[in-house]
ZARO-78271 format. One record per residue: x, y, z of N, C-alpha, C, CB in turn. Coordinates in steps of 0.2 Angstrom, whole numbers, padded with zeros to 4 digits, always signed. Glycine has a CB too. Example, Ala and Ser with C-alpha at 12.3 -4.5 7.8 and 13.67 -1.06 7.14 Angstrom:
BEGIN
+0066-0028+0039+0062-0022+0039+0066-0016+0039+0057-0022+0045/+0064-0011+0035+0068-0005+0036+0064+0000+0039+0070-0003+0029/
***
This chain:
BEGIN
-0008-0233-0040-0001-0230-0040-0002-0223-0037+0003-0230-0046/+0003-0221-0032+0002-0214-0029+0007-0210-0032+0004-0215-0022/+0005-0205-0037+0009-0200-0040+0010-0195-0035+0006-0198-0047/+0017-0192-0036+0019-0187-0031+0021-0190-0024+0013-0182-0030/+0021-0196-0023+0023-0200-0017+0029-0204-0019+0018-0204-0014/+0034-0205-0014+0040-0209-0015+0043-0208-0021+0037-0216-0014/+0044-0202-0024+0048-0201-0030+0044-0203-0036+0054-0205-0030/+0038-0205-0036+0034-0206-0043+0031-0200-0045+0029-0212-0041/+0033-0198-0051+0030-0191-0054+0024-0192-0058+0036-0188-0058/+0020-0188-0058+0014-0187-0062+0016-0182-0068+0007-0185-0059/+0018-0185-0074+0020-0180-0079+0016-0175-0081+0022-0184-0086/+0009-0176-0081+0005-0170-0083+0005-0165-0077-0002-0173-0083/+0005-0167-0071+0005-0162-0065+0012-0158-0066+0005-0166-0059/+0017-0162-0067+0024-0158-0068+0024-0153-0074+0029-0163-0069/+0021-0155-0079+0020-0151-0085+0016-0144-0083+0018-0154-0091/+0010-0146-0080+0006-0140-0078+0009-0135-0073+0000-0143-0075/+0013-0138-0069+0017-0134-0064+0022-0130-0068+0020-0138-0058/+0026-0133-0072+0031-0129-0076+0028-0124-0080+0034-0134-0081/+0022-0125-0083+0019-0119-0087+0017-0114-0082+0012-0122-0090/+0014-0116-0076+0013-0110-0071+0019-0106-0069+0010-0114-0064/+0025-0109-0068+0031-0106-0067+0033-0101-0073+0037-0111-0065/+0032-0104-0079+0034-0100-0085+0029-0093-0085+0033-0104-0091/+0023-0094-0083+0018-0089-0083+0020-0084-0077+0011-0091-0081/+0023-0086-0072+0025-0082-0066+0031-0078-0069+0027-0086-0060/+0036-0081-0072+0042-0078-0075+0040-0072-0079+0046-0083-0078/+0036-0074-0084+0034-0069-0089+0030-0063-0086+0030-0072-0095/+0026-0065-0081+0022-0060-0077+0026-0055-0073+0017-0063-0073/+0031-0058-0070+0036-0054-0066+0040-0049-0070+0041-0058-0062/+0042-0052-0076+0046-0047-0081+0041-0042-0083+0049-0051-0086/+0035-0044-0085+0030-0039-0087+0029-0033-0082+0024-0042-0090/+0028-0036-0076+0027-0031-0070+0033-0026-0070+0027-0035-0064/+0039-0028-0071+0044-0023-0071+0043-0018-0077+0051-0026-0072/+0041-0020-0082+0040-0015-0088+0034-0011-0087+0039-0019-0095/+0029-0014-0084+0023-0010-0082+0025-0004-0077+0017-0014-0079/+0029-0006-0072+0032-0001-0067+0035+0005-0071+0036-0004-0062/+0040+0003-0076+0043+0008-0079+0038+0012-0083+0048+0005-0084/+0033+0009-0086+0028+0013-0090+0024+0018-0086+0024+0008-0094/+0023+0015-0080+0019+0020-0075+0023+0026-0073+0017+0016-0069/+0030+0024-0071+0034+0030-0068+0036+0035-0074+0040+0027-0065/+0037+0032-0080+0039+0036-0086+0033+0040-0089+0042+0032-0091/+0027+0039-0086+0021+0042-0089+0018+0040-0096+0022+0049-0089/+0021+0034-0098+0019+0031-0105+0012+0029-0105+0024+0025-0106/+0009+0026-0100+0002+0024-0100-0002+0030-0100+0001+0020-0094/+0000+0035-0096-0004+0041-0096-0004+0045-0103-0001+0046-0091/+0001+0045-0106+0001+0048-0113-0003+0044-0118+0008+0048-0116/-0003+0037-0117-0007+0033-0122-0014+0032-0120-0004+0026-0122/-0016+0035-0114-0023+0034-0112-0028+0037-0116-0023+0036-0105/-0026+0042-0121-0031+0045-0125-0034+0041-0130-0028+0052-0127/-0031+0035-0131-0033+0031-0136-0031+0032-0143-0041+0031-0136/-0026+0036-0144-0023+0038-0151-0018+0033-0153-0021+0045-0151/-0017+0031-0159-0012+0027-0162-0005+0031-0163-0014+0023-0168/+0000+0028-0161+0007+0032-0161+0012+0027-0163+0008+0035-0154/+0017+0030-0167+0023+0026-0168+0028+0027-0162+0027+0029-0174/+0033+0023-0161+0037+0024-0155+0041+0031-0155+0043+0019-0156/+0042+0034-0161+0045+0041-0161+0040+0046-0159+0047+0042-0169/+0033+0045-0161+0028+0050-0159+0027+0049-0151+0022+0049-0162/+0027+0043-0149+0026+0042-0141+0032+0045-0137+0025+0035-0140/+0038+0043-0140+0044+0046-0136+0044+0054-0136+0050+0043-0139/+0042+0057-0142+0042+0064-0142+0037+0067-0137+0041+0066-0149/+0031+0064-0137+0026+0067-0133+0027+0066-0125+0019+0064-0134/+0030+0060-0124+0032+0059-0117+0038+0062-0115+0032+0051-0116/+0042+0064-0119+0049+0067-0118+0054+0062-0116+0048+0072-0112/+0054+0056-0119+0058+0051-0118+0063+0049-0124+0054+0045-0115/+0068+0045-0122+0072+0042-0127+0068+0037-0132+0078+0039-0124/+0069+0038-0138+0065+0033-0143+0067+0026-0143+0065+0036-0150/+0073+0025-0142+0076+0018-0142+0073+0014-0136+0083+0018-0143/+0073+0017-0131+0070+0014-0125+0063+0013-0125+0072+0018-0118/+0059+0018-0128+0052+0018-0128+0050+0012-0133+0049+0024-0131/+0054+0011-0139+0053+0006-0144+0053-0001-0141+0058+0007-0150/+0059-0002-0137+0059-0008-0133+0054-0010-0128+0066-0009-0130/+0052-0005-0125+0047-0005-0120+0040-0007-0123+0046+0001-0116/+0039-0004-0129+0033-0006-0133+0033-0013-0135+0032-0001-0139/+0039-0015-0137+0039-0022-0139+0037-0027-0133+0047-0024-0141/+0039-0025-0127+0037-0029-0121+0030-0029-0120+0041-0027-0115/+0027-0023-0121+0020-0022-0120+0016-0026-0125+0018-0014-0120/+0018-0026-0132+0015-0030-0137+0015-0037-0136+0018-0028-0144/+0021-0039-0133+0022-0047-0132+0017-0049-0126+0029-0048-0130/+0016-0044-0122+0012-0046-0116+0005-0044-0117+0014-0042-0110/+0003-0042-0123-0004-0041-0125-0007-0035-0121-0008-0047-0125/-0003-0031-0119-0006-0025-0116-0007-0019-0121-0001-0022-0110/-0002-0018-0126-0003-0013-0131-0004-0017-0138+0003-0009-0131/-0009-0014-0142-0010-0017-0148-0005-0013-0153-0017-0016-0151/-0002-0017-0158+0002-0014-0163+0000-0016-0170+0009-0017-0162/+0000-0011-0174-0001-0012-0182+0005-0012-0185-0006-0006-0185/+0007-0018-0187+0014-0019-0190+0015-0016-0196+0015-0027-0191/+0010-0014-0200+0011-0011-0207+0012-0004-0205+0004-0012-0211/+0008-0001-0201+0009+0007-0200+0014+0008-0195+0002+0010-0198/+0016+0003-0191+0021+0004-0186+0018+0008-0180+0027+0007-0188/+0012+0008-0179+0009+0012-0173+0006+0007-0168+0003+0016-0176/+0005+0010-0162+0003+0007-0156-0002+0010-0153+0010+0006-0151/-0007+0006-0150-0013+0008-0146-0014+0005-0140-0019+0007-0151/-0015+0009-0135-0017+0006-0128-0025+0006-0128-0014+0010-0122/-0028+0000-0128-0035+0000-0128-0038+0003-0122-0038-0008-0128/-0044+0006-0123-0047+0010-0117-0048+0005-0111-0054+0012-0119/-0050-0001-0112-0051-0005-0106-0044-0006-0102-0053-0012-0108/-0038-0006-0106-0032-0007-0102-0030+0000-0099-0026-0009-0108/-0031+0005-0103-0030+0012-0100-0033+0013-0093-0031+0017-0105/-0039+0010-0093-0043+0011-0086-0040+0007-0081-0050+0008-0087/-0035+0003-0082-0032-0001-0077-0025+0001-0076-0032-0008-0078/-0022+0006-0080-0015+0007-0080-0013+0015-0080-0012+0004-0086/-0018+0019-0080-0016+0026-0081-0019+0030-0075-0020+0029-0087/-0016+0036-0074-0017+0040-0068-0024+0043-0069-0012+0045-0067/-0028+0042-0075-0034+0044-0075-0039+0040-0071-0036+0044-0083/-0037+0034-0069-0041+0030-0065-0039+0031-0057-0040+0022-0067/-0042+0035-0053-0040+0036-0047-0040+0031-0042-0044+0042-0044/-0043+0025-0043-0044+0020-0038-0042+0013-0041-0050+0019-0035/-0040+0013-0048-0040+0006-0051-0033+0006-0055-0045+0005-0056/-0028+0010-0053-0022+0010-0057-0017+0004-0055-0018+0016-0057/-0017-0001-0058-0013-0007-0056-0005-0005-0057-0014-0013-0060/-0004+0000-0061+0003+0002-0062+0007+0004-0055+0004+0007-0067/+0002+0006-0051+0005+0008-0044+0008+0002-0040-0001+0011-0040/+0004-0004-0041+0006-0010-0037+0012-0013-0040+0001-0014-0036/+0013-0012-0047+0019-0015-0050+0025-0013-0048+0018-0014-0058/+0025-0007-0045+0032-0004-0043+0035-0007-0037+0030+0004-0041/+0031-0011-0033+0033-0015-0028+0039-0020-0030+0028-0018-0024/+0038-0023-0036+0042-0028-0038+0050-0025-0038+0040-0030-0045/+0051-0020-0041+0058-0017-0042+0060-0015-0035+0058-0012-0047/+0056-0011-0032+0058-0009-0025+0060-0014-0020+0052-0005-0022/+0056-0020-0020+0058-0025-0015+0064-0029-0018+0052-0030-0014/+0064-0030-0025+0070-0033-0027+0077-0030-0026+0069-0034-0035/+0077-0024-0025+0083-0020-0023+0086-0022-0017+0081-0013-0023/+0082-0025-0012+0085-0027-0006+0085-0035-0005+0080-0024+0000/+0085-0038-0011+0085-0045-0010+0091-0048-0007+0085-0048-0017/+0097-0045-0008+0103-0048-0005+0103-0047+0003+0109-0044-0008/+0100-0041+0005+0100-0040+0012+0095-0044+0015+0098-0032+0013/+0089-0046+0012+0084-0050+0015+0087-0057+0015+0078-0050+0011/+0091-0059+0010+0094-0066+0010+0099-0066+0016+0098-0067+0004/+0102-0061+0018+0107-0061+0024+0103-0063+0030+0110-0055+0024/+0096-0060+0030+0092-0061+0036+0090-0068+0036+0086-0056+0036/+0088-0071+0031+0087-0078+0031+0092-0082+0034+0085-0081+0023/+0098-0080+0033+0104-0084+0035+0106-0082+0042+0110-0083+0031/+0105-0076+0044+0108-0074+0051+0102-0071+0055+0113-0069+0049/+0096-0070+0053+0091-0067+0057+0092-0059+0056+0092-0069+0064/+0088-0056+0061+0088-0049+0060+0083-0046+0055+0095-0046+0059/+0084-0040+0053+0080-0037+0048+0083-0031+0044+0074-0034+0052/+0079-0029+0039+0081-0023+0035+0078-0017+0037+0080-0025+0027/+0082-0012+0039+0079-0006+0041+0075-0001+0036+0084-0001+0045/+0071+0003+0039+0067+0007+0034+0071+0011+0029+0063+0012+0039/+0076+0014+0032+0080+0018+0027+0084+0015+0021+0086+0021+0031/+0083+0008+0021+0086+0004+0016+0081+0003+0010+0088-0002+0018/+0075+0007+0011+0070+0006+0006+0068+0013+0003+0063+0003+0009/+0073+0016-0001+0072+0023-0003+0066+0025-0007+0078+0025-0008/+0062+0020-0010+0056+0022-0014+0050+0020-0011+0057+0019-0021/+0050+0016-0005+0044+0013-0003+0039+0018-0001+0046+0009+0004/+0041+0024+0002+0036+0029+0003+0033+0032-0003+0039+0035+0008/+0037+0032-0008+0034+0035-0015+0028+0030-0017+0040+0035-0020/+0029+0024-0017+0024+0019-0019+0018+0019-0014+0027+0012-0019/+0020+0019-0007+0015+0019-0002+0010+0026-0003+0017+0019+0005/+0013+0031-0005+0009+0037-0006+0004+0036-0011+0014+0043-0007/+0006+0033-0017+0002+0032-0022-0003+0027-0020+0006+0030-0029/-0001+0022-0017-0006+0016-0014-0011+0019-0010-0002+0011-0011/-0009+0023-0005-0014+0026-0001-0019+0031-0005-0011+0029+0005/-0016+0034-0010-0019+0039-0014-0025+0035-0018-0015+0042-0019/-0025+0029-0019-0030+0025-0022-0035+0021-0017-0027+0019-0026/-0032+0020-0011-0037+0016-0006-0040+0021-0001-0032+0011-0002/-0037+0025+0003-0040+0028+0008-0041+0036+0006-0035+0028+0014/-0037+0039+0003-0037+0046+0001-0044+0048-0002-0031+0049-0003/-0046+0044-0007-0052+0046-0011-0058+0045-0007-0053+0042-0017/-0058+0041-0001-0064+0040+0003-0064+0042+0010-0066+0033+0003/-0058+0045+0012-0058+0047+0019-0063+0051+0022-0051+0050+0020/-0065+0056+0018-0070+0061+0020-0077+0059+0019-0069+0068+0017/-0078+0056+0013-0085+0055+0011-0088+0048+0014-0086+0055+0004/-0083+0043+0014-0085+0037+0016-0083+0034+0023-0083+0032+0011/-0077+0036+0025-0074+0034+0031-0076+0038+0037-0066+0034+0031/-0076+0044+0037-0079+0048+0042-0086+0046+0044-0079+0056+0041/-0091+0045+0040-0098+0043+0041-0098+0036+0045-0102+0043+0035/-0093+0032+0045-0093+0026+0048-0094+0027+0056-0087+0022+0047/-0092+0033+0058-0092+0034+0065-0098+0039+0067-0085+0037+0068/-0103+0037+0071-0108+0041+0072-0106+0048+0075-0113+0037+0077/-0109+0053+0072-0107+0060+0075-0101+0063+0074-0109+0060+0082/-0096+0059+0070-0089+0061+0069-0089+0067+0065-0085+0056+0067/-0093+0068+0060-0093+0073+0055-0094+0080+0059-0098+0072+0049/-0099+0079+0063-0101+0085+0067-0096+0088+0072-0108+0084+0071/-0093+0083+0075-0087+0084+0080-0081+0087+0076-0085+0078+0084/-0080+0084+0070-0074+0087+0066-0075+0094+0064-0072+0083+0060/-0082+0095+0062-0084+0102+0060-0083+0107+0066-0091+0102+0057/-0085+0105+0072-0085+0109+0077-0077+0110+0080-0089+0107+0083/-0073+0105+0079-0066+0106+0081-0064+0101+0086-0065+0113+0083/-0060+0096+0084-0057+0091+0089-0050+0090+0087-0062+0084+0089/-0047+0085+0092-0040+0084+0091-0039+0077+0088-0036+0084+0097/-0035+0076+0082-0035+0070+0078-0028+0068+0077-0038+0071+0071/-0026+0062+0078-0019+0059+0077-0019+0054+0072-0016+0057+0084/-0014+0054+0067-0013+0048+0063-0007+0045+0065-0013+0051+0055/-0007+0039+0067-0001+0035+0069+0002+0031+0063-0003+0029+0074/+0008+0032+0062+0012+0030+0056+0009+0033+0049+0010+0022+0055/+0009+0040+0049+0006+0043+0044+0009+0043+0037+0005+0051+0046/+0016+0041+0037+0019+0042+0031+0020+0049+0028+0016+0037+0025/+0018+0050+0022+0018+0057+0019+0012+0061+0021+0020+0057+0012/+0007+0057+0024+0001+0061+0027-0004+0063+0022+0004+0067+0030/-0005+0060+0016-0010+0063+0011-0017+0062+0014-0009+0059+0005/-0019+0057+0017-0025+0056+0020-0027+0061+0025-0026+0049+0023/-0022+0063+0029-0023+0068+0035-0024+0074+0032-0016+0067+0039/-0020+0076+0026-0021+0082+0023-0028+0083+0020-0016+0083+0017/-0031+0078+0018-0038+0078+0015-0043+0080+0021-0040+0071+0012/-0042+0077+0027-0046+0078+0033-0045+0086+0035-0044+0073+0038/-0038+0088+0035-0037+0094+0038-0040+0100+0033-0029+0096+0038/-0040+0098+0027-0043+0103+0022-0051+0103+0023-0041+0101+0015/-0054+0098+0024-0061+0097+0025-0063+0100+0031-0063+0090+0024/-0059+0100+0037-0062+0102+0043-0057+0107+0046-0062+0095+0048/-0057+0113+0044-0052+0118+0046-0052+0119+0054-0053+0124+0042/-0058+0118+0057-0059+0119+0064-0055+0114+0069-0066+0120+0066/-0054+0108+0066-0051+0103+0070-0043+0104+0069-0053+0096+0067/-0040+0100+0074-0032+0100+0074-0030+0093+0073-0030+0103+0081/-0025+0093+0068-0022+0087+0066-0015+0086+0067-0024+0085+0058/-0013+0080+0069-0005+0079+0069-0004+0072+0067-0003+0079+0077/+0002+0071+0063+0004+0064+0061+0011+0062+0064+0004+0064+0053/+0011+0056+0066+0018+0054+0068+0020+0048+0064+0017+0051+0076/+0027+0048+0062+0030+0043+0059+0037+0042+0060+0029+0044+0051/+0040+0036+0060+0047+0035+0061+0051+0037+0056+0048+0027+0062/+0049+0038+0050+0053+0040+0044+0054+0048+0044+0050+0038+0038/+0060+0050+0045+0062+0057+0044+0060+0060+0037+0069+0059+0046/+0063+0057+0032+0061+0059+0025+0054+0060+0024+0065+0055+0020/+0050+0055+0026+0043+0055+0025+0040+0061+0028+0039+0048+0027/+0042+0062+0034+0039+0068+0038+0041+0074+0035+0041+0068+0045/+0047+0075+0033+0049+0081+0029+0045+0083+0023+0057+0081+0027/+0044+0077+0019+0040+0078+0013+0033+0080+0015+0040+0071+0009/+0030+0077+0020+0023+0079+0023+0023+0086+0025+0021+0074+0028/+0027+0088+0028+0027+0095+0031+0028+0100+0025+0033+0096+0035/+0032+0098+0020+0032+0103+0014+0026+0103+0010+0038+0100+0009/+0022+0097+0009+0016+0097+0006+0011+0101+0010+0014+0090+0004/+0010+0100+0016+0006+0103+0020+0006+0111+0020+0006+0101+0028/+0013+0113+0020+0014+0120+0019+0012+0123+0012+0022+0122+0020/+0013+0119+0007+0011+0121+0000+0004+0122+0000+0013+0116-0005/+0000+0118+0004-0007+0118+0003-0010+0123+0008-0010+0111+0005/-0006+0126+0012-0008+0131+0017-0012+0128+0023-0012+0136+0014/-0011+0122+0025-0014+0119+0030-0011+0120+0037-0015+0111+0029/-0014+0126+0040-0011+0128+0047-0013+0124+0052-0013+0135+0048/-0019+0120+0051-0021+0116+0057-0018+0109+0057-0029+0115+0056/-0013+0108+0054-0010+0101+0053-0002+0102+0054-0011+0098+0046/+0000+0097+0058+0008+0097+0060+0010+0089+0059+0010+0100+0066/+0016+0088+0058+0019+0082+0058+0025+0081+0063+0021+0080+0051/+0027+0075+0065+0032+0074+0070+0035+0067+0068+0030+0075+0077/+0042+0067+0069+0045+0061+0069+0045+0058+0076+0053+0062+0066/+0042+0052+0076+0041+0048+0082+0042+0041+0082+0034+0050+0085/+0046+0038+0086+0046+0031+0087+0041+0029+0092+0053+0028+0090/+0036+0026+0090+0030+0024+0094+0030+0018+0098+0024+0024+0089/+0036+0015+0099+0037+0009+0103+0035+0010+0110+0044+0006+0102/+0037+0015+0113+0036+0017+0120+0032+0024+0121+0042+0017+0124/+0028+0025+0116+0024+0031+0116+0019+0032+0121+0022+0033+0109/+0018+0038+0124+0012+0038+0129+0010+0046+0129+0015+0036+0136/+0003+0047+0128+0000+0053+0128-0007+0052+0131+0000+0057+0121/-0008+0051+0137-0014+0049+0140-0020+0054+0138-0014+0048+0147/-0026+0052+0136-0032+0056+0135-0030+0063+0131-0035+0058+0142/-0027+0062+0126-0025+0068+0122-0029+0069+0115-0018+0068+0120/-0032+0064+0113-0035+0064+0106-0042+0062+0106-0031+0060+0101/-0046+0065+0101-0053+0063+0101-0054+0057+0095-0058+0069+0099/-0050+0057+0090-0050+0052+0085-0043+0051+0083-0054+0055+0079/-0042+0044+0083-0035+0042+0081-0036+0037+0075-0031+0038+0087/-0032+0038+0070-0032+0034+0064-0025+0030+0063-0033+0037+0058/-0025+0024+0061-0019+0021+0059-0020+0017+0052-0017+0015+0065/-0017+0020+0047-0019+0018+0040-0013+0013+0037-0020+0024+0036/-0015+0007+0037-0010+0002+0035-0003+0003+0038-0009+0003+0027/-0003+0003+0045+0003+0005+0048+0004+0001+0054+0003+0012+0051/-0001-0002+0057+0000-0006+0064+0004-0012+0063-0007-0008+0067/+0003-0016+0058+0007-0022+0057+0015-0021+0056+0004-0026+0051/+0016-0015+0054+0024-0013+0053+0027-0012+0059+0024-0007+0048/+0024-0010+0064+0027-0008+0070+0031-0013+0074+0022-0005+0075/+0036-0011+0077+0040-0015+0081+0036-0019+0086+0046-0012+0084/+0032-0015+0090+0028-0018+0095+0021-0016+0094+0030-0016+0102/+0017-0019+0089+0010-0017+0088+0006-0018+0094+0007-0021+0082/+0007-0023+0098+0003-0023+0105+0004-0017+0109+0005-0030+0108/+0010-0015+0110+0011-0009+0114+0008-0003+0111+0019-0008+0115/+0009-0002+0104+0006+0004+0101-0002+0004+0101+0008+0004+0093/-0005-0002+0101-0012-0002+0101-0014+0000+0109-0015-0009+0100/-0010-0002+0113-0012+0000+0120-0011+0007+0121-0008-0004+0125/-0006+0010+0118-0005+0017+0119-0010+0021+0115+0002+0019+0116/-0013+0019+0110-0018+0022+0106-0024+0022+0111-0020+0018+0100/-0026+0016+0114-0032+0016+0118-0031+0021+0124-0033+0009+0121/-0025+0021+0127-0023+0026+0132-0024+0033+0130-0017+0025+0135/-0022+0035+0124-0022+0042+0121-0029+0044+0119-0018+0042+0115/-0034+0040+0119-0041+0042+0117-0044+0045+0123-0045+0036+0114/-0048+0051+0122-0052+0054+0127-0058+0050+0128-0053+0061+0126/-0062+0050+0133-0069+0047+0134-0073+0049+0128-0072+0049+0140/-0076+0044+0125-0080+0045+0119-0076+0046+0113-0084+0052+0120/-0070+0044+0113-0066+0045+0107-0067+0039+0102-0058+0045+0109/-0063+0039+0096-0064+0034+0091-0057+0032+0088-0069+0037+0086/-0057+0026+0086-0051+0024+0083-0053+0020+0076-0047+0019+0087/-0049+0022+0071-0050+0019+0064-0043+0015+0063-0051+0024+0059/-0043+0009+0062-0037+0005+0060-0039+0002+0053-0035-0001+0065/-0035+0005+0048-0036+0002+0041-0030-0003+0041-0035+0008+0035/-0031-0009+0039-0025-0014+0039-0027-0019+0034-0024-0017+0046/-0023-0024+0033-0023-0029+0027-0029-0034+0029-0017-0033+0027/-0033-0035+0024-0039-0039+0024-0037-0046+0022-0045-0037+0020/-0033-0049+0027-0031-0056+0025-0033-0061+0031-0023-0057+0024/-0031-0067+0031-0033-0072+0036-0026-0073+0040-0036-0078+0033/-0027-0075+0046-0021-0077+0050-0019-0084+0048-0023-0076+0058/-0023-0088+0045-0021-0094+0042-0019-0094+0035-0028-0099+0043/-0013-0096+0034-0010-0095+0027-0014-0099+0021-0003-0098+0026/-0017-0105+0023-0021-0109+0018-0027-0105+0016-0024-0115+0022/-0030-0100+0020-0036-0096+0018-0034-0091+0013-0039-0093+0024/-0027-0089+0013-0025-0084+0009-0023-0086+0002-0019-0080+0012/-0023-0093+0001-0022-0096-0006-0028-0093-0011-0022-0103-0006/-0034-0092-0008-0039-0089-0012-0039-0081-0012-0046-0092-0010/-0035-0078-0009-0035-0071-0009-0032-0068-0015-0030-0068-0003/-0035-0063-0018-0033-0061-0025-0026-0058-0025-0038-0056-0028/-0024-0056-0019-0017-0053-0018-0013-0057-0014-0017-0046-0015/-0014-0064-0012-0011-0068-0008-0003-0068-0008-0013-0075-0008/-0001-0070-0014+0007-0070-0015+0010-0063-0014+0008-0073-0022/+0007-0058-0017+0009-0051-0016+0010-0049-0009+0005-0046-0020/+0005-0051-0005+0005-0049+0002+0011-0052+0006-0002-0051+0006/+0012-0059+0005+0017-0062+0009+0024-0060+0006+0017-0070+0008/+0025-0058+0000+0031-0056-0003+0033-0049+0000+0031-0055-0011/+0028-0044+0000+0029-0038+0003+0031-0038+0010+0023-0033+0002/+0027-0043+0014+0029-0044+0021+0036-0047+0022+0024-0050+0023/+0038-0052+0018+0044-0055+0019+0050-0050+0018+0045-0061+0015/+0049-0045+0013+0054-0041+0010+0053-0034+0012+0054-0041+0003/+0048-0032+0016+0047-0026+0019+0044-0026+0026+0043-0021+0015/+0038-0027+0027+0034-0026+0033+0037-0030+0039+0027-0027+0032/+0038-0036+0038+0040-0041+0043+0047-0039+0045+0040-0048+0041/+0051-0038+0040+0059-0037+0041+0060-0030+0044+0062-0037+0034/+0056-0025+0042+0057-0018+0046+0056-0018+0053+0054-0013+0042/+0051-0022+0055+0049-0023+0062+0054-0027+0065+0042-0027+0062/+0057-0033+0062+0062-0037+0065+0069-0032+0066+0064-0043+0061/+0070-0028+0061+0076-0024+0062+0076-0019+0068+0076-0019+0055/+0070-0018+0071+0069-0014+0077+0069-0019+0083+0063-0010+0076/+0070-0025+0082+0069-0030+0087+0062-0031+0089+0073-0027+0094/+0058-0030+0084+0051-0031+0085+0048-0038+0084+0047-0026+0081/+0041-0038+0084+0037-0044+0084+0038-0047+0077+0030-0044+0086/+0038-0043+0072+0038-0045+0065+0032-0049+0063+0044-0050+0064/+0026-0046+0064+0019-0049+0063+0019-0050+0055+0014-0045+0065/+0021-0046+0051+0020-0047+0044+0014-0044+0041+0021-0054+0042/+0014-0043+0035+0008-0040+0031+0002-0044+0032+0009-0039+0024/+0002-0051+0032-0004-0055+0032-0005-0058+0039-0003-0061+0027/-0004-0053+0044-0005-0055+0051-0013-0058+0052-0004-0050+0056/-0017-0055+0048-0024-0057+0048-0029-0054+0052-0024-0065+0049/-0035-0054+0050-0040-0050+0054-0042-0054+0061-0047-0050+0050/-0040-0060+0061-0042-0064+0067-0037-0062+0073-0041-0071+0066/-0030-0061+0071-0025-0059+0076-0026-0052+0077-0018-0060+0073/-0028-0048+0072-0029-0041+0073-0035-0039+0078-0031-0037+0066/-0040-0043+0078-0046-0042+0082-0043-0044+0089-0052-0046+0080/-0040-0050+0090-0037-0052+0096-0033-0047+0100-0033-0059+0096/-0028-0044+0096-0024-0039+0099-0028-0032+0100-0018-0037+0094/-0033-0031+0097-0037-0025+0098-0040-0026+0105-0042-0023+0092/-0043-0032+0106-0047-0033+0112-0042-0033+0118-0050-0040+0111/-0036-0036+0117-0031-0036+0122-0029-0029+0124-0025-0040+0120/-0029-0024+0119-0027-0017+0120-0033-0013+0124-0025-0014+0114/-0039-0016+0124-0044-0013+0128-0050-0011+0123-0042-0007+0131/-0050-0013+0117-0055-0011+0112-0061-0017+0112-0053-0009+0105/-0067-0015+0115-0072-0020+0115-0077-0020+0110-0076-0019+0122/-0078-0015+0107-0083-0014+0102-0080-0013+0095-0088-0008+0103/-0079-0018+0091-0075-0018+0085-0080-0020+0079-0069-0023+0085/-0080-0015+0074-0084-0017+0068-0079-0017+0063-0090-0012+0067/-0080-0022+0058-0075-0022+0052-0079-0020+0046-0072-0029+0051/-0077-0015+0042-0080-0013+0036-0076-0014+0030-0082-0005+0037/-0079-0015+0025-0075-0015+0018-0078-0011+0013-0074-0023+0016/-0073-0009+0008-0076-0005+0003-0074-0008-0004-0072+0002+0003/-0079-0008-0008-0078-0011-0015-0072-0010-0019-0084-0010-0019/-0070-0004-0018-0064-0002-0022-0057-0004-0019-0064+0006-0023/-0057-0006-0013-0051-0008-0010-0051-0015-0008-0050-0004-0003/-0048-0019-0012-0048-0027-0011-0042-0029-0006-0047-0030-0017/-0038-0024-0004-0032-0026+0001-0033-0025+0008-0026-0023-0002/-0038-0020+0010-0039-0018+0017-0046-0019+0020-0037-0011+0017/-0045-0020+0026-0051-0020+0030-0051-0014+0035-0052-0027+0035/-0057-0011+0037-0057-0005+0041-0060-0007+0047-0061+0000+0037/-0056-0007+0053-0058-0008+0059-0061-0002+0063-0052-0012+0063/-0067-0002+0065-0070+0004+0067-0072+0003+0075-0077+0006+0063/-0069+0008+0079-0070+0007+0086-0072+0014+0089-0064+0004+0089/-0076+0014+0094-0078+0020+0098-0078+0018+0105-0085+0023+0096/-0075+0022+0109-0075+0020+0117-0079+0025+0121-0067+0021+0119/
***
């Protein structure tokens, strides 16, 4: 008998799937509470390993006790926080704090949990696009740059100087002597600020479509006294600056563009002879079946559908999506004129591949 065919159900398979869905439901709800705990600083307060009542935790974190108490209930039910029912105290185990507090510069999963609420806020608009086509514009995602700033703060910012620069032969010496560097789709520019601080003789510029992100980047650069760094609001769809830069970076930005093919050609054109290009982008496969084994597979497609793909389509773009894949990425890089492409990966960053090119 063929279960799953012609309307014949396998009861065990159905039950197993129902349990999977229940796990997803509880996991999604927990993710919202983890996001709240991250944003409210609750995990950071509890990361010292001390036991606290809800009143003590609320007082230390400067929060309302009734909400903290209910949040703790969710954390206990999800087995994230341990509770002593006799003493009424709560403890965040050290192993959990290592994955959920800002004391972990590259492993804080609370950062990623924020995507759930942010993307859920545009569900109605995305549903309209399912029915009518089109896309949801950047400005309809008020917190996305907040989350991306934290995301890049865990992936590229901690390694940009010590690990990324050495991927390019002689780049450290050239940056020390002074060259021109551009970051395409810079967002709030945290990685660029690290480079500008480390190499004061070089000149840095960041371009991004988002005015609020650029305003924030300019303010932070001014606060840090980085006079060798500037930012500009730019639509890169039809951008052209031939032979203007020695090193160009694009950090988790190319797949969002309206016309990534055009942007990549413009990047190749903008490089001077002997120049270099770094493209940090999603380490996925262009074949969806391959991504079933990806540790972030469902997350990548959800972010794509509800942000990366739709913001590109909102501009009349290609809408490649987050999981455009390393295969298509390499193809488009070669079509743009990049022949020598190396792909590097870092152990701390499970979501990105680093495409290294010198011309």
